[in-house]
N, C-alpha and C positions, 0 to 999 in steps of 0.2 A: 544514474543509469540513463544517461542521455546520449543519443547518437552524436557523432562528430559533426555532421552537417545537417541542419534542418532542411526538410524537403517541402514544407508547406508555405504557401503564400500568406495564409491567414495569420501566421505568427507575427508578422511585421505590423499588424494592425493594432495590437494591444499589448501593453506592458512589455516593451522591448527588452528591458534588462532581465526580467524574470523568465520570459517565455521564448526568447529568440533561440535558446539552446535546447528546445524541446524538453520542457520540464519533466522530471521522472514521475512514474506512478507513485502515489503516496497513500493509497487506501490500505487498511489493515485487514478488516474482515476476520478478526480473531479476538479471543479473550486472553486473560492472564492465566487461564487454566492450562495445564500441560496435558498432553495426549495420554500419558501413562505408558510405562515401560512395556514393550511388546505389542502396543496397540498403534493404530493409525487413524489419522483424521484427514478427510478430503473436503476441500471447500471450492466450489465454483462460484463465480460472481460476475456481475456486470456493473459498470460504473460510467457515468458521464461527467466530464470535467470541462472547465473553462476558466476564464479570467475576468477580473474586475479592476478598473482603475479610473479614478476621478468620475465615478458615477456611470461609466460605460462598461458593459459586460458583454461577453461573447462566449458561446459554447465552442470548444475547440476539438475535444477528443472523445472517442468512445473506447472503453476498456473492457476486454473480456479476459478473465484470468482463471487459473486453476492453481490451488495451493495444496501441498501435501506435507504432513508432519508425522513423525514417529517418535515414540519415547525410547531413548537410548540409555537412560539412567533414571533413578527415582526423581531427580530434580532437573533433568535436561532433556529437551526435545531437539531433534534435527528437523529443520523446516526448509522447504524449497518452493519456489513459485515461478510460474511462467505466465506472462501477460502480453496480449496482443493489443497494441494501441494504434487506432486508426484515426485519421483526421476527418472531422465532420465535413461531408460534402465533397471530399476529394478521394474518389475511388482509387484504390491501390496505393495511396499515400499512407504508409504505416510503418511501425517498427515493433520489434519484439524485445521485451525486457525479461531477463532471467536473474534470479537471485537464490541464494542458499546460505544457511548459517544456523548457529545454535540459538536455542531459547532457554533461558535459565529461570527457574522459579526463585523469587526473592521472598515471597510470603505466600504460602500454598493457596492456590485458587484465587488470590487477590492481587498480587503484584508480580510481574515478570519482566525480564529484559531480553529482547530479541535483537540479535546482531547479524542481520543479513548483509552479505556482500554480493555484488553483481554488476551487470553491464547490459547494454542494449545493442541490438543488431539492426542496422538499417541499410538496405541496398548492398549487403555484403560487407559493410564496414562495422567494426566493433568500437563501441564508445570507451571512454576512460572508465575504469572501475570505480565504484562508489561503495561506501559502507553506510548503513542507515541504523545506528543504534536507537532502539525504540523502547520506551517504558510503557508497559501495558497494565491497565488497571481494570479490575472487575468488581462491581458492586451488585451482589445477588439481591434480588427482590423476592423471588420465589423460585420454586423448582422450574417454573416455565418462563421466567423473565429475569434478565439482568442487564445492567448498563456496562459498556466497555469503552471508556475513554482511553486515549493514548497520546503520547507526544514523542517526536523524533527529531533527530538531526540528520541531514542528508549531506554527507561529507565526501567530496571527490578525492580519489587517491592519486590523482595526477593534476597537472595544470589545466587551465582553460575553463574551469567551471567554478561557480560560487557556492559557498555553503548556504544551504536553505534550512528552514525549519517547517514542521508540519504538526498540526493537531487534528485528531479525529474523534468523533463521538459516535459510538455505535451501540447497538442493542442486540440481544439474543432472545428469540421468541420460539418456543416449542413446548411440547408436552413434557420433555425432559431435556433441558439445554445442554446437559453433559453428554447426551447421546446424539441429538440432532438439533439444529437450530436454523431459523431464518435470521439473517443478519442485515438489517437496514443500517446505513452509515452515511454520515456527512463529514467532510473534512476541509481543512484550509491549509494552503502552502504559501509561504512568504519568504522574502529575503529581508533580513533585519535592516532597517533603515530605508527601505523602499515603501512607497504608499500602496502599490498594487499587490494583488494576491491572486492565487489560483484557488479554485474550489472544486470539490467533487461531491456527488451524491450517487449512491448505488445500493445494491442489495446482493447478498450472497446466501448460499445454502451450505451448511456443514453437516457431515455425518462422521461419527467416530465409531470404529470397530471395537468390540469388547465393551467392558465397563469397569 
């Protein structure tokens, strides 16, 4: 979900092969739990991302997003997300990423597969579509705390972009994480064979209707 043409000068300073194409958002801010048929979950989040290569690092983007999911069957959710990505220190230099797709439960409340497809919009131009198949894992510790690691591929559906990989490690904290949760998360994005990587750290808040 990368715009056709990068608009920021800072991208040329660090990790050219990975970042010159405006790397796509890769945060998850979710667990392997499904929303539940007839229920909805809303998640707002903020994340900061950058890149590192050969010991040099640089913050590049600020991300503000909103995700929505609803249960459409006992083992399937439909999930959509919109995210505004702005370049650090470059007022007005930003793009919007949109995605949607199904989320399948593979092991109830513990393992799920999310398959969002989407694109980015920058200065009126639409990027090549991408699909991001993502395995989500949840390890409950208590009613109020759980770990949520995930791993994904970022696959372009057209030419001009490379396949990337990402891993995220998040947590859910709340009095009842099945109903509401604060979601701190850190993640890493990389291109296999390259030494550089992108990183993000952020926090989200989720609220689920019903129970």
